[in-house]
C-alpha positions as CSV (number, residue, x, y, z in Angstrom):
1,M,-65.3,91.4,-20.4
2,A,-65.6,88.7,-22.3
3,T,-69.2,87.3,-22.9
4,T,-69.9,84.1,-20.5
5,V,-69.6,81.8,-23.3
6,R,-66.1,82.9,-24.3
7,Q,-65.1,82.9,-20.6
8,I,-66.2,79.0,-20.6
9,R,-64.3,78.1,-24.4
10,R,-61.4,79.7,-22.7
11,Y,-61.1,77.2,-20.1
12,V,-62.1,74.3,-22.7
13,Q,-59.3,75.8,-25.1
14,K,-56.8,75.3,-22.2
15,I,-57.6,72.5,-21.3
16,A,-57.7,71.0,-25.2
17,K,-54.1,72.6,-25.6
18,K,-52.4,70.2,-22.7
19,A,-54.3,67.7,-23.6
20,G,-53.5,67.9,-27.5
21,I,-56.4,67.2,-29.1
22,S,-57.3,68.7,-32.4
23,S,-59.4,71.9,-33.4
24,E,-62.1,70.3,-34.1
25,E,-62.4,68.3,-31.2
26,T,-62.0,71.2,-29.2
27,K,-64.3,72.9,-30.9
28,L,-66.8,69.8,-29.8
29,A,-65.7,70.1,-26.6
30,A,-66.8,73.0,-25.8
31,D,-69.7,73.1,-27.4
32,C,-70.7,70.1,-25.6
33,V,-69.8,72.0,-21.9
34,I,-71.8,75.4,-23.2
35,G,-74.7,73.0,-24.4
36,I,-74.8,71.5,-20.9
37,C,-74.7,74.7,-19.3
38,K,-77.1,76.2,-20.9
39,S,-80.0,73.6,-21.3
40,G,-78.9,71.7,-17.9
41,S,-79.0,68.4,-20.1
42,C,-76.8,65.7,-21.7
43,K,-79.3,65.1,-24.2
44,V,-77.7,65.9,-27.5
45,S,-80.8,66.9,-29.1
46,D,-80.8,69.5,-26.2
47,I,-77.3,70.8,-26.4
48,V,-77.6,71.3,-30.4
49,R,-80.8,73.3,-29.6
50,A,-79.4,75.2,-26.6
51,L,-76.1,76.2,-29.2
52,K,-79.1,77.5,-31.8
53,S,-76.4,76.7,-34.9
54,R,-77.6,78.1,-38.3
55,R,-77.5,74.3,-39.5
56,P,-80.1,71.6,-40.2
57,F,-80.5,70.2,-37.0
58,R,-80.3,66.5,-38.2
59,E,-76.8,67.3,-39.6
60,E,-76.0,69.0,-36.5
61,T,-76.7,66.5,-34.0
62,R,-75.5,63.6,-36.5
63,E,-71.8,65.2,-36.3
64,F,-72.1,65.4,-32.3
65,Y,-72.9,61.6,-32.1
66,D,-70.4,60.7,-34.8
67,Q,-67.8,62.6,-33.1
68,L,-68.3,61.6,-29.4
69,A,-68.6,57.8,-30.6
70,D,-64.8,58.3,-32.7
71,P,-62.4,55.8,-31.3
72,K,-59.6,57.9,-32.9
73,A,-60.8,61.0,-31.0
74,G,-58.4,62.2,-28.2
75,F,-60.5,63.2,-25.7
76,E,-59.5,60.9,-23.2
77,Q,-56.5,63.1,-22.4
78,G,-58.9,65.7,-21.4
79,R,-59.0,64.4,-17.7
80,D,-55.2,64.8,-17.2
81,A,-55.3,68.6,-18.9
82,W,-58.2,69.7,-16.2
83,L,-56.0,68.2,-13.5
84,D,-52.8,70.0,-14.7
85,L,-55.4,73.0,-15.2
86,V,-56.8,73.1,-11.4
87,A,-53.6,71.3,-9.7
88,P,-52.3,75.1,-8.3
89,T,-56.1,75.6,-6.7
90,A,-56.7,72.5,-5.3
91,N,-53.1,71.8,-3.8
92,N,-54.1,75.1,-1.6
93,M,-57.2,72.5,-0.2
94,P,-56.4,70.3,2.5
95,F,-58.6,67.6,1.9
96,I,-59.5,65.4,-1.2
97,A,-62.7,62.9,-1.3
98,V,-63.4,60.1,-2.9
99,D,-66.7,58.9,-3.9
100,P,-68.3,56.1,-5.6
101,S,-71.4,57.0,-7.2
102,D,-73.9,55.6,-10.0
103,I,-75.8,56.8,-13.1
104,I,-79.2,55.3,-13.4
105,K,-80.5,54.0,-16.4
106,R,-83.5,52.0,-15.2
107,Y,-85.1,51.6,-18.3
108,G,-82.2,50.7,-20.3
109,K,-81.4,48.0,-22.6
110,D,-79.3,49.0,-25.3
111,F,-76.8,51.3,-23.8
112,E,-73.1,49.5,-24.6
113,N,-71.3,48.0,-21.6
114,L,-74.7,48.3,-19.4
115,D,-73.9,47.3,-15.8
116,T,-75.8,46.4,-12.2
117,V,-75.6,49.3,-9.7
118,R,-77.0,49.9,-6.5
119,D,-79.2,53.0,-6.4
120,A,-78.3,54.9,-3.6
121,S,-80.6,57.7,-4.3
122,D,-83.2,55.3,-3.5
123,P,-84.5,54.6,0.4
124,D,-84.9,50.8,0.0
125,K,-81.2,50.9,-2.0
126,I,-82.5,48.8,-4.9
127,I,-80.1,47.3,-7.5
128,D,-80.5,48.6,-11.0
129,T,-79.2,49.0,-14.1
130,G,-76.7,51.6,-14.6
131,F,-73.3,52.6,-15.0
132,P,-70.8,52.9,-11.8
133,T,-68.8,56.1,-12.0
134,I,-65.8,57.3,-9.2
135,Q,-65.7,60.6,-8.4
136,I,-62.6,62.2,-6.7
137,E,-63.2,66.3,-5.2
138,A,-61.0,68.3,-3.2
139,T,-62.5,70.3,-0.7
140,D,-62.0,72.9,2.6
141,Y,-63.7,74.2,5.6
142,E,-65.5,76.7,3.8
143,H,-67.8,74.2,2.3
144,Q,-66.1,75.2,-1.3
145,N,-65.5,72.2,-3.4
146,L,-63.4,71.3,-6.9
147,P,-64.2,68.1,-8.8
148,L,-60.8,66.5,-9.9
149,W,-61.6,63.2,-11.3
150,Q,-65.0,61.9,-13.0
151,E,-64.7,58.4,-14.8
152,T,-67.6,56.4,-15.6
153,Y,-66.9,52.7,-15.9
154,S,-68.4,49.4,-16.3
155,T,-67.5,46.1,-14.1
156,V,-68.7,44.1,-17.4
157,L,-65.6,45.0,-19.4
158,P,-62.6,42.7,-19.5
159,E,-60.0,45.1,-18.4
160,Y,-61.9,45.5,-14.8
161,R,-60.7,44.2,-12.0
162,N,-61.9,45.3,-8.9
163,L,-63.0,48.6,-7.0
164,Y,-60.2,48.7,-5.0
165,D,-57.6,48.4,-7.8
166,L,-59.4,51.0,-9.9
167,V,-59.5,53.6,-7.0
168,G,-56.5,52.8,-6.0
169,R,-55.2,53.6,-10.1
170,T,-57.5,56.6,-9.8
171,V,-55.9,57.9,-7.0
172,L,-52.3,57.6,-8.2
173,K,-53.4,59.6,-11.2
174,V,-54.7,62.3,-9.2
175,L,-52.0,62.2,-6.7
176,S,-49.2,62.7,-10.2
177,R,-50.7,65.9,-9.7
178,V,-52.7,67.0,-6.5
179,G,-52.9,65.8,-2.6
180,L,-49.5,64.8,-1.8
181,D,-50.3,67.2,1.5
182,A,-53.9,66.6,1.8
183,I,-56.1,64.1,3.9
184,W,-57.7,61.4,1.7
185,L,-61.5,60.8,2.8
186,F,-62.9,57.7,2.0
187,D,-66.6,56.0,2.9
188,R,-67.2,52.5,4.2
189,G,-67.4,51.2,0.9
190,F,-63.4,51.2,1.0
191,D,-63.2,49.5,4.4
192,G,-61.5,46.3,3.0
193,G,-58.1,44.6,3.8
194,D,-57.4,44.5,0.4
195,F,-57.6,48.0,-0.1
196,Y,-55.6,49.2,2.8
197,T,-52.6,47.3,1.1
198,I,-53.3,49.4,-1.5
199,L,-53.4,52.9,0.7
200,Q,-49.9,51.5,1.9
201,G,-48.5,51.1,-1.2
202,I,-49.5,55.0,-1.9
203,G,-47.9,56.4,0.8
204,I,-51.1,59.1,1.5
205,R,-52.8,60.3,4.6
206,W,-56.2,59.0,5.0
207,V,-59.1,58.8,7.0
208,V,-61.7,55.4,6.2
209,R,-65.2,55.0,7.7
210,Q,-65.5,51.8,9.2
211,L,-68.2,49.1,8.9
212,G,-67.5,48.0,12.7
213,T,-66.9,44.1,11.6
214,R,-63.1,44.6,11.7
215,N,-61.1,43.1,14.3
216,V,-58.2,44.9,15.8
217,I,-55.7,44.8,18.0
218,I,-55.0,46.7,21.2
219,G,-53.2,47.0,24.3
220,N,-50.8,43.8,24.8
221,D,-51.8,41.9,21.8
222,R,-55.6,41.6,22.8
223,T,-57.8,41.0,19.7
224,I,-60.9,42.4,19.8
225,L,-63.8,43.6,17.4
226,M,-64.0,46.8,16.1
227,S,-67.5,47.6,17.3
228,D,-67.4,45.9,20.5
229,L,-63.8,48.3,21.3
230,A,-66.0,51.2,20.4
231,K,-68.8,50.7,22.5
232,S,-66.6,50.1,25.2
233,L,-64.8,53.8,25.1
234,D,-66.4,56.6,26.7
235,K,-66.2,59.7,24.9
236,P,-65.2,62.3,27.0
237,H,-64.0,65.1,24.0
238,E,-66.3,67.3,22.2
239,V,-66.2,69.3,19.1
240,Q,-69.2,71.5,17.5
241,V,-69.6,69.9,13.9
242,P,-70.6,72.8,11.4
243,Y,-73.9,72.1,9.2
244,V,-76.4,73.6,7.2
245,D,-79.8,74.1,8.4
246,K,-82.4,73.0,5.8
247,K,-84.7,75.6,6.7
248,S,-82.8,78.4,7.0
249,H,-79.9,77.8,5.0
250,E,-77.4,78.7,7.5
251,M,-74.4,77.7,8.8
252,K,-75.0,76.2,12.4
253,S,-73.5,73.3,14.7
254,C,-74.3,70.9,16.8
255,P,-72.4,69.5,19.6
256,V,-71.0,65.5,19.1
257,R,-68.7,63.7,21.6
258,F,-65.8,61.6,20.6
259,N,-62.5,59.1,21.6
260,Y,-59.3,58.1,20.4
261,T,-57.0,54.9,20.6
262,P,-54.2,53.8,19.3
263,I,-54.8,49.8,17.3
264,R,-53.0,47.4,15.0
265,L,-54.5,45.6,12.2
266,P,-53.9,41.7,12.2
267,G,-51.4,41.0,9.8
268,R,-50.7,44.3,9.1
269,V,-47.0,46.7,10.2
270,G,-47.8,49.6,12.0
271,R,-50.1,51.5,14.4
272,F,-53.1,53.2,13.6
273,F,-55.5,55.2,15.3
274,M,-59.4,54.5,15.3
275,L,-61.9,57.3,16.4
276,V,-65.3,56.6,17.6
277,V,-68.0,59.7,17.5
278,T,-71.4,59.3,18.9
279,G,-74.3,61.9,18.7
280,L,-74.5,62.4,14.6
281,R,-77.0,59.6,14.6
282,S,-78.1,56.2,16.6
283,D,-75.0,54.1,15.4
284,D,-71.2,55.3,16.6
285,M,-69.2,56.8,13.7
286,I,-65.9,54.7,13.9
287,L,-62.8,56.0,11.8
288,L,-59.4,54.7,11.0
289,T,-56.9,56.6,10.2
290,N,-53.0,56.4,9.5
291,Q,-52.2,59.6,10.9
292,D,-50.6,60.1,14.5
293,I,-52.7,61.3,17.2
294,Q,-51.0,62.7,20.1
295,T,-53.1,65.5,21.5
296,V,-57.2,66.1,21.7
297,R,-56.8,68.9,19.4
298,Q,-55.1,66.8,16.5
299,A,-57.7,64.1,16.9
300,R,-60.7,66.9,16.9
301,R,-59.1,68.0,13.5
302,I,-59.7,64.4,11.7
303,V,-63.0,64.7,13.3
304,L,-64.0,67.5,11.6
305,A,-62.2,66.8,8.4
306,Y,-64.3,63.6,8.1
307,M,-67.2,66.1,8.1
308,R,-66.1,67.3,5.0
309,R,-66.4,64.4,2.9
310,W,-70.2,64.7,3.2
311,G,-70.2,68.0,1.8
312,V,-68.3,66.5,-1.1
313,E,-71.7,64.4,-1.7
314,E,-73.6,67.8,-2.3
315,G,-71.4,68.5,-5.2
316,I,-72.0,65.4,-6.8
317,R,-75.9,66.3,-6.4
318,V,-75.2,69.5,-8.0
319,W,-73.3,67.5,-11.2
320,K,-76.4,65.1,-11.4
321,Q,-79.2,67.5,-10.9
322,K,-77.9,70.5,-12.9
323,T,-76.5,69.3,-16.0
324,G,-78.7,66.4,-16.1
325,V,-76.0,63.6,-16.9
326,E,-78.4,60.6,-15.4
327,D,-80.6,61.4,-18.8
328,F,-78.5,60.9,-21.5
329,R,-79.6,59.3,-24.6
330,V,-76.1,58.1,-26.2
331,R,-75.6,54.6,-26.3
332,N,-72.1,54.1,-28.0
333,W,-69.4,53.0,-25.1
334,N,-67.1,56.2,-26.2
335,S,-70.0,58.5,-26.4
336,I,-71.3,57.8,-22.7
337,R,-67.5,58.3,-20.7
338,R,-66.8,61.3,-22.6
339,L,-70.1,63.2,-22.4
340,T,-70.5,62.3,-18.5
341,F,-67.3,63.7,-18.4
342,F,-67.9,66.9,-20.3
343,S,-70.9,67.1,-17.5
344,M,-68.0,67.1,-15.2
345,L,-66.3,69.9,-16.8
346,A,-69.7,71.9,-16.9
347,Y,-69.9,72.0,-13.4
348,G,-66.2,71.9,-12.6
349,I,-65.1,75.4,-14.7
350,Q,-67.9,76.6,-12.1
351,S,-66.3,75.4,-9.2
352,L,-63.3,76.4,-10.0
353,W,-64.7,80.0,-10.6
354,L,-65.9,80.4,-7.6
355,L,-62.4,80.0,-6.1
356,T,-60.1,81.4,-8.4
357,R,-62.5,84.2,-9.8
358,P,-65.2,84.9,-6.7
359,A,-65.7,88.7,-8.1
360,M,-67.1,87.3,-11.3
361,A,-68.8,84.5,-10.0
362,K,-70.6,87.0,-7.2
363,R,-71.8,89.4,-10.4
364,L,-73.5,85.8,-12.2
365,I,-75.1,84.7,-9.0
366,A,-76.5,88.3,-9.0
367,R,-78.5,87.4,-11.7
368,V,-80.3,85.2,-9.4
369,K,-83.3,85.9,-7.9
370,V,-83.2,84.2,-4.4
371,F,-85.4,84.5,-0.7
372,I,-82.0,83.7,1.1
373,K,-79.5,86.4,0.6
374,D,-76.4,84.6,1.9
375,V,-75.8,80.3,2.0
376,P,-72.8,78.4,2.3
377,F,-72.6,76.2,-0.8
378,K,-72.9,78.7,-3.5
379,S,-72.5,76.2,-6.4
380,Y,-76.4,75.7,-7.3
381,R,-77.1,79.9,-7.6
382,L,-73.7,80.2,-10.3
383,W,-75.1,77.8,-12.1
384,D,-78.6,79.2,-12.3
385,G,-76.5,82.6,-12.8
386,V,-74.3,81.1,-15.6
387,R,-77.1,79.6,-17.4
388,D,-79.3,82.9,-17.1
389,A,-76.0,84.8,-18.6
390,L,-76.0,82.4,-21.5
391,C,-79.4,82.4,-22.7
392,S,-79.4,86.3,-22.4
393,G,-76.0,86.4,-24.3
394,A,-74.6,88.0,-21.3
């Protein structure tokens, strides 16, 4: 069996071949992905140390900085090549979640195109400096995630229009290879009239969580505020929502109640369905979908589908925590976009192993000492197992 480092190189080489990048660029990409997996860091200095090159440290780090920043390098094609590689696997997964995230650089000053972001990890959701990102992941009912797209962007660039435009173009990019049969899941940040115009043009099946501040049309052309309609509906139907117990890490379920109703949106053609779920938190959760709902069973499946979007947030936490992506020190804009993409590849290749090479993933996980034998979300343990294998040369 090839060593773990060779396995990672093979996947990067497949991506590089599809992207048509040079052998020198391929080596840098593979070194970055391996270095991030081994060090758990996106600092170039940590990556170089993890690789244990025989060349002088300063010479090696300088070459990394120069190659990452090179405007002529073809690394940008790697995103499309990654999509090509994972498409056969992703197309068997029923859901795709789109999630805006951010990389906080609280004390950053000299980073090129530094932006202003809202720190979602802070209890007060404070405004901070950093870079916004778009994450798109496929997911299923089995708590398995597969990242499809990662892009770091900046709203200060002249080509940036707005979030909806960026996400719409990104969804089309992913949709060209993946997701025609999937249900696409969007959070409340996408509850905007302009975004529904984009969604109608794209032609996917979608579910968007609602703020509740939208007017909708019901029955005989009566207009009502969505939150008022949600409060007025009885919730006679029940569904068991799965969740992971934080103490035992076991899968459990809790009952929630829901209802659904057909609605129309002012100024838009077609019928939509609104679903209201109560029992999760103090406020009702309101969902809007373009799927036709004829039975309670169909509505129940949509409620459960949306719950998988929260599972994707766990994948984003793995990406941030295990790769150390928020602590990068490169300041050039090309370097920032490329290094953050390589960090996603480090997490993505391991996610792909869990889905397509479960026996190999199991052996790597077995290297990790655990207190709880079985957990539904295995990405953390696989990361630790891969890191242990890389450090020991296995």
